[in-house]
NUSE-377075 format. One record per residue: residue number from 1; x, y, z of N, C-alpha, C, CB in turn. Coordinates in nm, 3 decimals, padded with zeros to 5 digits, always signed. Glycine has a CB too. Layout:
+-----+---------+---------+---------+---------+----------+---------+---------+---------+---------+---------+----------+---------+
| num |  n.east | n.north |    n.up | ca.east | ca.north |   ca.up |  c.east | c.north |    c.up | cb.east | cb.north |   cb.up |
+-----+---------+---------+---------+---------+----------+---------+---------+---------+---------+---------+----------+---------+
| NUM |       X |       Y |       Z |       X |        Y |       Z |       X |       Y |       Z |       X |        Y |       Z |
...
+-----+---------+---------+---------+---------+----------+---------+---------+---------+---------+---------+----------+---------+
This chain:
+-----+---------+---------+---------+---------+----------+---------+---------+---------+---------+---------+----------+---------+
| num |  n.east | n.north |    n.up | ca.east | ca.north |   ca.up |  c.east | c.north |    c.up | cb.east | cb.north |   cb.up |
+-----+---------+---------+---------+---------+----------+---------+---------+---------+---------+---------+----------+---------+
|   1 | -00.988 | +00.402 | -01.427 | -00.927 |  +00.239 | -01.476 | -00.774 | +00.193 | -01.472 | -00.957 |  +00.216 | -01.634 |
|   2 | -00.765 | +00.084 | -01.423 | -00.649 |  +00.033 | -01.511 | -00.625 | -00.103 | -01.564 | -00.542 |  +00.054 | -01.448 |
|   3 | -00.572 | -00.136 | -01.705 | -00.573 |  -00.213 | -01.783 | -00.451 | -00.313 | -01.770 | -00.588 |  -00.147 | -01.888 |
|   4 | -00.475 | -00.406 | -01.817 | -00.372 |  -00.491 | -01.851 | -00.327 | -00.488 | -01.961 | -00.394 |  -00.599 | -01.835 |
|   5 | -00.218 | -00.560 | -01.996 | -00.104 |  -00.520 | -02.098 | -00.184 | -00.563 | -02.247 | +00.064 |  -00.621 | -02.065 |
|   6 | -00.272 | -00.626 | -02.232 | -00.357 |  -00.669 | -02.347 | -00.499 | -00.644 | -02.341 | -00.344 |  -00.805 | -02.367 |
|   7 | -00.502 | -00.552 | -02.235 | -00.636 |  -00.504 | -02.243 | -00.715 | -00.540 | -02.252 | -00.666 |  -00.453 | -02.294 |
|   8 | -00.734 | -00.653 | -02.178 | -00.820 |  -00.739 | -02.208 | -00.978 | -00.707 | -02.041 | -00.705 |  -00.916 | -02.219 |
|   9 | -00.892 | -00.676 | -01.955 | -00.928 |  -00.687 | -01.851 | -00.917 | -00.541 | -01.794 | -00.862 |  -00.790 | -01.793 |
|  10 | -01.025 | -00.489 | -01.712 | -01.008 |  -00.331 | -01.664 | -01.048 | -00.356 | -01.505 | -01.130 |  -00.202 | -01.757 |
|  11 | -00.970 | -00.273 | -01.429 | -01.003 |  -00.296 | -01.329 | -00.994 | -00.128 | -01.235 | -00.917 |  -00.424 | -01.292 |
|  12 | -01.073 | -00.097 | -01.163 | -01.049 |  +00.031 | -01.116 | -01.005 | +00.019 | -01.005 | -01.144 |  +00.114 | -01.115 |
|  13 | -00.966 | +00.160 | -00.970 | -00.814 |  +00.161 | -00.908 | -00.837 | +00.142 | -00.776 | -00.722 |  +00.298 | -00.928 |
|  14 | -00.993 | +00.083 | -00.707 | -00.957 |  +00.022 | -00.577 | -00.937 | -00.138 | -00.643 | -01.093 |  +00.045 | -00.441 |
|  15 | -00.971 | -00.183 | -00.709 | -00.909 |  -00.307 | -00.772 | -00.777 | -00.335 | -00.758 | -00.925 |  -00.310 | -00.900 |
|  16 | -00.718 | -00.219 | -00.868 | -00.592 |  -00.246 | -00.867 | -00.490 | -00.216 | -00.722 | -00.553 |  -00.172 | -00.982 |
|  17 | -00.553 | -00.096 | -00.634 | -00.456 |  -00.071 | -00.537 | -00.470 | -00.228 | -00.451 | -00.494 |  +00.084 | -00.442 |
|  18 | -00.544 | -00.316 | -00.422 | -00.600 |  -00.433 | -00.398 | -00.498 | -00.505 | -00.465 | -00.743 |  -00.454 | -00.442 |
|  19 | -00.462 | -00.538 | -00.523 | -00.333 |  -00.614 | -00.612 | -00.212 | -00.535 | -00.556 | -00.342 |  -00.595 | -00.806 |
|  20 | -00.234 | -00.446 | -00.546 | -00.070 |  -00.371 | -00.503 | -00.091 | -00.409 | -00.366 | -00.035 |  -00.171 | -00.525 |
|  21 | -00.180 | -00.401 | -00.246 | -00.190 |  -00.463 | -00.127 | -00.108 | -00.613 | -00.111 | -00.339 |  -00.474 | -00.107 |
|  22 | -00.169 | -00.671 | -00.240 | -00.192 |  -00.856 | -00.168 | -00.021 | -00.892 | -00.255 | -00.408 |  -01.002 | -00.270 |
|  23 | +00.070 | -00.753 | -00.340 | +00.175 |  -00.768 | -00.375 | +00.273 | -00.700 | -00.286 | +00.176 |  -00.739 | -00.495 |
|  24 | +00.274 | -00.618 | -00.207 | +00.349 |  -00.597 | -00.070 | +00.327 | -00.664 | +00.048 | +00.335 |  -00.479 | -00.028 |
|  25 | +00.238 | -00.738 | +00.073 | +00.198 |  -00.829 | +00.159 | +00.256 | -00.936 | +00.147 | +00.083 |  -00.849 | +00.158 |
|  26 | +00.275 | -01.011 | -00.014 | +00.306 |  -01.108 | +00.004 | +00.505 | -01.093 | -00.009 | +00.211 |  -01.194 | -00.094 |
|  27 | +00.492 | -00.967 | -00.078 | +00.695 |  -00.911 | -00.054 | +00.735 | -00.907 | +00.095 | +00.741 |  -00.710 | -00.112 |
|  28 | +00.654 | -00.929 | +00.187 | +00.685 |  -00.876 | +00.360 | +00.696 | -01.009 | +00.383 | +00.556 |  -00.781 | +00.474 |
|  29 | +00.729 | -01.129 | +00.306 | +00.777 |  -01.265 | +00.325 | +00.881 | -01.321 | +00.302 | +00.725 |  -01.330 | +00.283 |
|  30 | +00.936 | -01.268 | +00.212 | +01.054 |  -01.298 | +00.168 | +01.172 | -01.177 | +00.127 | +01.018 |  -01.378 | +00.062 |
|  31 | +01.261 | -01.191 | +00.037 | +01.336 |  -01.076 | +00.007 | +01.401 | -01.110 | -00.124 | +01.437 |  -01.039 | +00.119 |
|  32 | +01.294 | -01.152 | -00.210 | +01.348 |  -01.178 | -00.344 | +01.291 | -01.047 | -00.427 | +01.296 |  -01.334 | -00.408 |
|  33 | +01.361 | -01.052 | -00.542 | +01.383 |  -00.953 | -00.644 | +01.219 | -00.921 | -00.701 | +01.498 |  -01.020 | -00.771 |
|  34 | +01.200 | -00.810 | -00.689 | +01.051 |  -00.767 | -00.732 | +00.985 | -00.828 | -00.858 | +01.048 |  -00.617 | -00.758 |
|  35 | +01.033 | -00.830 | -00.970 | +01.044 |  -00.888 | -01.075 | +00.989 | -01.027 | -01.063 | +01.168 |  -00.880 | -01.114 |
|  36 | +01.063 | -01.075 | -00.950 | +01.010 |  -01.272 | -00.909 | +00.883 | -01.228 | -00.802 | +01.182 |  -01.409 | -00.784 |
|  37 | +00.863 | -01.127 | -00.744 | +00.781 |  -01.160 | -00.686 | +00.626 | -01.100 | -00.735 | +00.828 |  -01.136 | -00.567 |
|  38 | +00.630 | -01.041 | -00.831 | +00.582 |  -01.043 | -00.960 | +00.461 | -01.155 | -01.057 | +00.704 |  -01.046 | -01.011 |
|  39 | +00.572 | -01.209 | -01.077 | +00.602 |  -01.326 | -01.130 | +00.521 | -01.409 | -01.129 | +00.689 |  -01.372 | -01.092 |
|  40 | +00.589 | -01.466 | -00.952 | +00.493 |  -01.533 | -00.907 | +00.367 | -01.536 | -00.834 | +00.534 |  -01.575 | -00.873 |
|  41 | +00.297 | -01.420 | -00.850 | +00.188 |  -01.368 | -00.782 | +00.099 | -01.325 | -00.939 | +00.239 |  -01.227 | -00.657 |
|  42 | +00.118 | -01.329 | -01.047 | +00.055 |  -01.261 | -01.143 | -00.024 | -01.376 | -01.165 | +00.134 |  -01.196 | -01.259 |
|  43 | -00.012 | -01.488 | -01.149 | -00.148 |  -01.581 | -01.194 | -00.258 | -01.577 | -01.113 | -00.124 |  -01.729 | -01.200 |
|  44 | -00.227 | -01.506 | -00.947 | -00.350 |  -01.524 | -00.912 | -00.437 | -01.415 | -00.958 | -00.355 |  -01.544 | -00.780 |
|  45 | -00.413 | -01.315 | -01.012 | -00.508 |  -01.223 | -01.086 | -00.534 | -01.239 | -01.213 | -00.472 |  -01.104 | -01.083 |
|  46 | -00.634 | -01.222 | -01.240 | -00.691 |  -01.279 | -01.340 | -00.654 | -01.161 | -01.488 | -00.861 |  -01.305 | -01.291 |
|  47 | -00.586 | -01.203 | -01.561 | -00.520 |  -01.090 | -01.679 | -00.370 | -01.025 | -01.586 | -00.669 |  -00.920 | -01.723 |
|  48 | -00.328 | -01.074 | -01.507 | -00.202 |  -01.066 | -01.423 | -00.214 | -00.907 | -01.390 | -00.047 |  -01.117 | -01.510 |
|  49 | -00.112 | -00.900 | -01.344 | -00.102 |  -00.779 | -01.276 | -00.103 | -00.614 | -01.357 | +00.028 |  -00.803 | -01.203 |
|  50 | -00.179 | -00.561 | -01.294 | -00.202 |  -00.405 | -01.347 | -00.062 | -00.366 | -01.306 | -00.341 |  -00.301 | -01.266 |
|  51 | -00.042 | -00.282 | -01.405 | +00.043 |  -00.153 | -01.400 | +00.028 | -00.010 | -01.307 | +00.034 |  -00.111 | -01.529 |
|  52 | -00.092 | -00.020 | -01.243 | -00.063 |  +00.070 | -01.155 | -00.009 | -00.028 | -01.000 | -00.207 |  +00.173 | -01.144 |
|  53 | -00.013 | -00.102 | -00.962 | -00.018 |  -00.236 | -00.868 | +00.173 | -00.200 | -00.926 | -00.149 |  -00.434 | -00.931 |
|  54 | +00.180 | -00.247 | -01.032 | +00.354 |  -00.285 | -01.005 | +00.442 | -00.161 | -01.036 | +00.417 |  -00.420 | -01.118 |
|  55 | +00.325 | -00.025 | -01.033 | +00.456 |  +00.092 | -01.042 | +00.436 | +00.151 | -00.883 | +00.429 |  +00.246 | -01.193 |
|  56 | +00.334 | +00.098 | -00.826 | +00.306 |  +00.149 | -00.651 | +00.424 | +00.001 | -00.593 | +00.057 |  +00.127 | -00.573 |
|  57 | +00.445 | -00.114 | -00.578 | +00.500 |  -00.151 | -00.543 | +00.683 | -00.134 | -00.599 | +00.424 |  -00.236 | -00.538 |
|  58 | +00.678 | -00.088 | -00.717 | +00.777 |  -00.122 | -00.767 | +00.861 | +00.063 | -00.740 | +00.739 |  -00.201 | -00.932 |
|  59 | +00.820 | +00.130 | -00.693 | +00.766 |  +00.231 | -00.622 | +00.823 | +00.256 | -00.476 | +00.628 |  +00.205 | -00.620 |
|  60 | +00.753 | +00.151 | -00.393 | +00.809 |  +00.072 | -00.260 | +00.929 | +00.014 | -00.255 | +00.733 |  -00.033 | -00.223 |
|  61 | +00.989 | +00.012 | -00.326 | +01.145 |  -00.115 | -00.372 | +01.242 | +00.031 | -00.362 | +01.149 |  -00.230 | -00.609 |
|  62 | +01.175 | +00.144 | -00.398 | +01.282 |  +00.278 | -00.403 | +01.237 | +00.326 | -00.273 | +01.264 |  +00.408 | -00.540 |
|  63 | +01.180 | +00.341 | -00.262 | +01.153 |  +00.493 | -00.137 | +01.045 | +00.376 | +00.022 | +00.970 |  +00.696 | -00.266 |
|  64 | +01.133 | +00.251 | +00.010 | +01.025 |  +00.150 | +00.132 | +01.086 | +00.257 | +00.262 | +01.083 |  -00.091 | +00.162 |
|  65 | +01.238 | +00.239 | +00.258 | +01.301 |  +00.324 | +00.386 | +01.246 | +00.428 | +00.410 | +01.432 |  +00.366 | +00.379 |
|  66 | +01.215 | +00.528 | +00.324 | +01.137 |  +00.695 | +00.374 | +01.035 | +00.641 | +00.406 | +01.102 |  +00.834 | +00.260 |
|  67 | +00.929 | +00.590 | +00.341 | +00.826 |  +00.575 | +00.402 | +00.749 | +00.477 | +00.510 | +00.784 |  +00.583 | +00.326 |
|  68 | +00.903 | +00.363 | +00.546 | +00.897 |  +00.303 | +00.680 | +00.898 | +00.438 | +00.805 | +01.043 |  +00.191 | +00.693 |
|  69 | +00.997 | +00.502 | +00.748 | +01.025 |  +00.611 | +00.863 | +00.938 | +00.690 | +00.906 | +01.114 |  +00.695 | +00.836 |
|  70 | +00.891 | +00.738 | +00.809 | +00.758 |  +00.828 | +00.812 | +00.639 | +00.784 | +00.824 | +00.740 |  +00.894 | +00.710 |
|  71 | +00.617 | +00.664 | +00.830 | +00.532 |  +00.597 | +00.973 | +00.558 | +00.588 | +01.121 | +00.520 |  +00.470 | +00.960 |
|  72 | +00.659 | +00.507 | +01.117 | +00.727 |  +00.506 | +01.244 | +00.722 | +00.675 | +01.305 | +00.893 |  +00.443 | +01.216 |
|  73 | +00.703 | +00.719 | +01.225 | +00.693 |  +00.892 | +01.350 | +00.552 | +00.899 | +01.422 | +00.695 |  +01.085 | +01.239 |
|  74 | +00.472 | +00.828 | +01.374 | +00.340 |  +00.798 | +01.394 | +00.266 | +00.655 | +01.511 | +00.309 |  +00.777 | +01.245 |
|  75 | +00.396 | +00.638 | +01.574 | +00.368 |  +00.524 | +01.581 | +00.387 | +00.560 | +01.758 | +00.461 |  +00.410 | +01.483 |
|  76 | +00.279 | +00.493 | +01.885 | +00.285 |  +00.512 | +01.992 | +00.400 | +00.445 | +02.052 | +00.178 |  +00.489 | +02.035 |
|  77 | +00.457 | +00.517 | +02.175 | +00.617 |  +00.533 | +02.193 | +00.645 | +00.373 | +02.243 | +00.670 |  +00.671 | +02.329 |
|  78 | +00.760 | +00.333 | +02.219 | +00.788 |  +00.197 | +02.259 | +00.763 | +00.082 | +02.122 | +00.682 |  +00.166 | +02.394 |
|  79 | +00.664 | +00.137 | +02.022 | +00.615 |  +00.025 | +01.878 | +00.709 | +00.087 | +01.782 | +00.421 |  +00.033 | +01.805 |
|  80 | +00.749 | -00.025 | +01.727 | +00.820 |  -00.029 | +01.553 | +00.692 | -00.094 | +01.491 | +00.995 |  -00.152 | +01.518 |
|  81 | +00.793 | -00.075 | +01.361 | +00.691 |  -00.097 | +01.253 | +00.651 | -00.325 | +01.280 | +00.801 |  -00.027 | +01.047 |
|  82 | +00.827 | -00.397 | +01.319 | +00.756 |  -00.520 | +01.310 | +00.690 | -00.570 | +01.412 | +00.826 |  -00.608 | +01.277 |
|  83 | +00.628 | -00.454 | +01.500 | +00.527 |  -00.516 | +01.616 | +00.357 | -00.515 | +01.492 | +00.518 |  -00.364 | +01.811 |
|  84 | +00.360 | -00.446 | +01.403 | +00.245 |  -00.416 | +01.334 | +00.241 | -00.521 | +01.249 | +00.240 |  -00.287 | +01.271 |
|  85 | +00.111 | -00.583 | +01.223 | +00.079 |  -00.713 | +01.185 | +00.137 | -00.664 | +01.070 | -00.068 |  -00.778 | +01.191 |
|  86 | +00.116 | -00.771 | +00.964 | +00.185 |  -00.776 | +00.803 | +00.063 | -00.727 | +00.708 | +00.242 |  -00.957 | +00.748 |
|  87 | -00.051 | -00.774 | +00.736 | -00.148 |  -00.751 | +00.592 | -00.167 | -00.549 | +00.675 | -00.373 |  -00.909 | +00.577 |
|  88 | -00.213 | -00.538 | +00.802 | -00.169 |  -00.370 | +00.841 | -00.081 | -00.298 | +00.798 | -00.133 |  -00.344 | +00.955 |
|  89 | +00.050 | -00.368 | +00.802 | +00.180 |  -00.303 | +00.756 | +00.217 | -00.252 | +00.599 | +00.281 |  -00.403 | +00.791 |
|  90 | +00.152 | -00.424 | +00.541 | +00.107 |  -00.351 | +00.367 | +00.029 | -00.249 | +00.344 | +00.030 |  -00.438 | +00.273 |
|  91 | -00.095 | -00.247 | +00.424 | -00.166 |  -00.144 | +00.370 | -00.124 | -00.012 | +00.406 | -00.292 |  -00.159 | +00.398 |
|  92 | -00.038 | -00.002 | +00.483 | -00.031 |  +00.163 | +00.596 | +00.110 | +00.172 | +00.443 | +00.051 |  +00.152 | +00.878 |
|  93 | +00.212 | +00.073 | +00.386 | +00.303 |  +00.101 | +00.326 | +00.230 | +00.181 | +00.219 | +00.383 |  -00.008 | +00.295 |
|  94 | +00.160 | +00.078 | +00.163 | +00.075 |  +00.119 | +00.033 | +00.014 | +00.251 | +00.014 | -00.036 |  +00.035 | +00.020 |
|  95 | -00.063 | +00.320 | +00.113 | -00.159 |  +00.447 | +00.146 | -00.072 | +00.558 | +00.173 | -00.260 |  +00.427 | +00.276 |
|  96 | +00.077 | +00.491 | +00.259 | +00.155 |  +00.652 | +00.309 | +00.242 | +00.628 | +00.148 | +00.297 |  +00.658 | +00.516 |
|  97 | +00.328 | +00.571 | +00.046 | +00.338 |  +00.588 | -00.029 | +00.250 | +00.621 | -00.148 | +00.388 |  +00.535 | -00.018 |
|  98 | +00.143 | +00.655 | -00.207 | +00.056 |  +00.709 | -00.246 | +00.017 | +00.857 | -00.205 | -00.018 |  +00.630 | -00.227 |
|  99 | +00.007 | +00.852 | -00.046 | +00.018 |  +01.010 | +00.022 | +00.144 | +01.108 | -00.013 | +00.027 |  +00.996 | +00.191 |
| 100 | +00.215 | +00.994 | +00.002 | +00.362 |  +01.116 | -00.006 | +00.470 | +01.139 | -00.116 | +00.465 |  +01.083 | +00.105 |
| 101 | +00.407 | +01.035 | -00.212 | +00.453 |  +01.074 | -00.376 | +00.387 | +01.042 | -00.513 | +00.576 |  +01.014 | -00.402 |
| 102 | +00.220 | +00.999 | -00.471 | +00.152 |  +01.016 | -00.611 | +00.032 | +01.134 | -00.573 | +00.078 |  +00.849 | -00.677 |
| 103 | +00.069 | +01.216 | -00.673 | -00.034 |  +01.370 | -00.659 | -00.187 | +01.306 | -00.727 | +00.045 |  +01.544 | -00.790 |
| 104 | -00.158 | +01.200 | -00.793 | -00.233 |  +01.199 | -00.881 | -00.376 | +01.119 | -00.785 | -00.158 |  +01.127 | -01.016 |
| 105 | -00.336 | +01.073 | -00.622 | -00.442 |  +00.985 | -00.526 | -00.448 | +01.141 | -00.467 | -00.382 |  +00.816 | -00.404 |
| 106 | -00.573 | +01.123 | -00.424 | -00.572 |  +01.282 | -00.317 | -00.609 | +01.155 | -00.187 | -00.750 |  +01.466 | -00.361 |
| 107 | -00.518 | +01.270 | -00.059 | -00.492 |  +01.244 | +00.067 | -00.567 | +01.126 | +00.125 | -00.515 |  +01.357 | +00.136 |
| 108 | -00.709 | +01.177 | +00.062 | -00.823 |  +01.142 | +00.167 | -00.886 | +00.984 | +00.113 | -00.963 |  +01.283 | +00.164 |
| 109 | -00.881 | +00.983 | -00.065 | -00.904 |  +00.900 | -00.095 | -00.816 | +00.779 | -00.056 | -00.925 |  +00.929 | -00.193 |
| 110 | -00.669 | +00.768 | -00.072 | -00.563 |  +00.691 | -00.005 | -00.621 | +00.644 | +00.185 | -00.403 |  +00.812 | -00.015 |
| 111 | -00.665 | +00.722 | +00.223 | -00.691 |  +00.713 | +00.358 | -00.823 | +00.615 | +00.403 | -00.708 |  +00.857 | +00.401 |
| 112 | -00.927 | +00.649 | +00.302 | -01.071 |  +00.547 | +00.298 | -01.032 | +00.432 | +00.237 | -01.208 |  +00.603 | +00.209 |
| 113 | -00.968 | +00.429 | +00.147 | -00.890 |  +00.326 | +00.080 | -00.867 | +00.234 | +00.140 | -00.787 |  +00.354 | +00.036 |
| 114 | -00.777 | +00.275 | +00.201 | -00.659 |  +00.166 | +00.315 | -00.741 | +00.082 | +00.437 | -00.527 |  +00.288 | +00.423 |
| 115 | -00.859 | +00.232 | +00.488 | -00.948 |  +00.161 | +00.581 | -01.051 | +00.031 | +00.550 | -01.027 |  +00.263 | +00.627 |
| 116 | -01.053 | +00.073 | +00.399 | -01.143 |  -00.068 | +00.334 | -01.049 | -00.168 | +00.326 | -01.215 |  -00.055 | +00.172 |
| 117 | -00.959 | -00.155 | +00.273 | -00.863 |  -00.304 | +00.284 | -00.878 | -00.333 | +00.417 | -00.687 |  -00.298 | +00.248 |
| 118 | -00.838 | -00.230 | +00.498 | -00.810 |  -00.282 | +00.659 | -00.919 | -00.374 | +00.686 | -00.814 |  -00.155 | +00.784 |
| 119 | -01.066 | -00.312 | +00.678 | -01.195 |  -00.393 | +00.715 | -01.195 | -00.511 | +00.668 | -01.315 |  -00.339 | +00.673 |
| 120 | -01.131 | -00.577 | +00.528 | -01.156 |  -00.655 | +00.443 | -01.020 | -00.743 | +00.489 | -01.179 |  -00.591 | +00.297 |
| 121 | -00.911 | -00.710 | +00.548 | -00.778 |  -00.800 | +00.497 | -00.721 | -00.836 | +00.721 | -00.604 |  -00.640 | +00.345 |
| 122 | -00.788 | -00.726 | +00.741 | -00.778 |  -00.764 | +00.893 | -00.849 | -00.753 | +01.004 | -00.701 |  -00.723 | +00.934 |
| 123 | -00.816 | -00.799 | +01.142 | -00.920 |  -00.799 | +01.208 | -00.921 | -00.697 | +01.322 | -00.939 |  -00.922 | +01.246 |
| 124 | -01.038 | -00.628 | +01.253 | -01.053 |  -00.512 | +01.364 | -00.954 | -00.375 | +01.380 | -01.037 |  -00.585 | +01.496 |
| 125 | -00.833 | -00.388 | +01.249 | -00.708 |  -00.275 | +01.262 | -00.750 | -00.154 | +01.185 | -00.555 |  -00.330 | +01.195 |
| 126 | -00.867 | -00.152 | +01.157 | -00.931 |  -00.036 | +01.025 | -00.901 | +00.073 | +01.117 | -01.129 |  -00.040 | +00.960 |
| 127 | -00.936 | +00.112 | +01.288 | -00.888 |  +00.211 | +01.377 | -00.744 | +00.267 | +01.353 | -00.896 |  +00.156 | +01.509 |
| 128 | -00.690 | +00.149 | +01.356 | -00.562 |  +00.198 | +01.409 | -00.491 | +00.241 | +01.248 | -00.468 |  +00.062 | +01.514 |
| 129 | -00.517 | +00.193 | +01.151 | -00.480 |  +00.236 | +01.036 | -00.497 | +00.359 | +00.968 | -00.516 |  +00.169 | +00.976 |
| 130 | -00.610 | +00.398 | +01.015 | -00.723 |  +00.516 | +01.000 | -00.599 | +00.637 | +01.069 | -00.913 |  +00.483 | +01.119 |
| 131 | -00.597 | +00.591 | +01.215 | -00.535 |  +00.698 | +01.310 | -00.382 | +00.721 | +01.247 | -00.530 |  +00.638 | +01.486 |
| 132 | -00.310 | +00.626 | +01.195 | -00.157 |  +00.604 | +01.172 | -00.161 | +00.690 | +01.071 | -00.093 |  +00.454 | +01.137 |
| 133 | -00.276 | +00.691 | +00.971 | -00.288 |  +00.779 | +00.859 | -00.329 | +00.942 | +00.809 | -00.354 |  +00.716 | +00.811 |
| 134 | -00.428 | +00.925 | +00.922 | -00.463 |  +01.085 | +00.980 | -00.377 | +01.136 | +01.017 | -00.545 |  +01.111 | +01.084 |
| 135 | -00.260 | +01.066 | +01.125 | -00.115 |  +01.188 | +01.175 | -00.099 | +01.239 | +01.024 | +00.081 |  +01.096 | +01.254 |
| 136 | -00.028 | +01.158 | +00.942 | +00.012 |  +01.166 | +00.831 | +00.011 | +01.263 | +00.734 | -00.022 |  +01.094 | +00.798 |
| 137 | -00.128 | +01.238 | +00.745 | -00.166 |  +01.378 | +00.672 | -00.171 | +01.493 | +00.734 | -00.285 |  +01.380 | +00.618 |
| 138 | -00.221 | +01.516 | +00.816 | -00.198 |  +01.595 | +00.901 | -00.084 | +01.689 | +00.914 | -00.206 |  +01.534 | +00.982 |
| 139 | -00.012 | +01.586 | +00.908 | +00.168 |  +01.647 | +00.916 | +00.175 | +01.720 | +00.783 | +00.318 |  +01.502 | +00.919 |
| 140 | +00.137 | +01.632 | +00.666 | +00.230 |  +01.683 | +00.574 | +00.099 | +01.803 | +00.471 | +00.321 |  +01.521 | +00.473 |
| 141 | -00.016 | +01.809 | +00.541 | -00.096 |  +01.938 | +00.534 | -00.004 | +02.043 | +00.625 | -00.265 |  +01.914 | +00.600 |
| 142 | +00.054 | +02.027 | +00.758 | +00.099 |  +02.138 | +00.802 | +00.239 | +02.179 | +00.759 | +00.087 |  +02.132 | +00.932 |
| 143 | +00.325 | +02.102 | +00.688 | +00.426 |  +02.109 | +00.624 | +00.400 | +02.289 | +00.497 | +00.434 |  +01.932 | +00.548 |
| 144 | +00.293 | +02.229 | +00.444 | +00.271 |  +02.339 | +00.318 | +00.250 | +02.454 | +00.384 | +00.143 |  +02.315 | +00.213 |
+-----+---------+---------+---------+---------+----------+---------+---------+---------+---------+---------+----------+---------+
């Protein structure tokens, strides 16, 4: 569960992840500081932005270049991240961050949740999201 600061609204991890996706998606349209993105979007969420969503988006602020470099390894030849739709890219970044940096989130859960977000927020890109993240997970497991 994820609670807001005043403990009034409890969110499931899926709901908190969806908040993180929405913040990352919103952030893809501008270069404003993270605090402004969270503040500008807080009213979108009943009870404000969840701590988990804030932590993931903050983590992406710090590790974004590493996450993008990792995702780029699994794109088809000639593709770049700029070619990916903004919703799919936000979903990929969120899941890749969880896979690479959050031991508390099993890799399979991160992939499954990303696929569900892609089904909800993209037009037929869930297979693409699943393929990229599956390649990332397999590469991560091969390194162990």
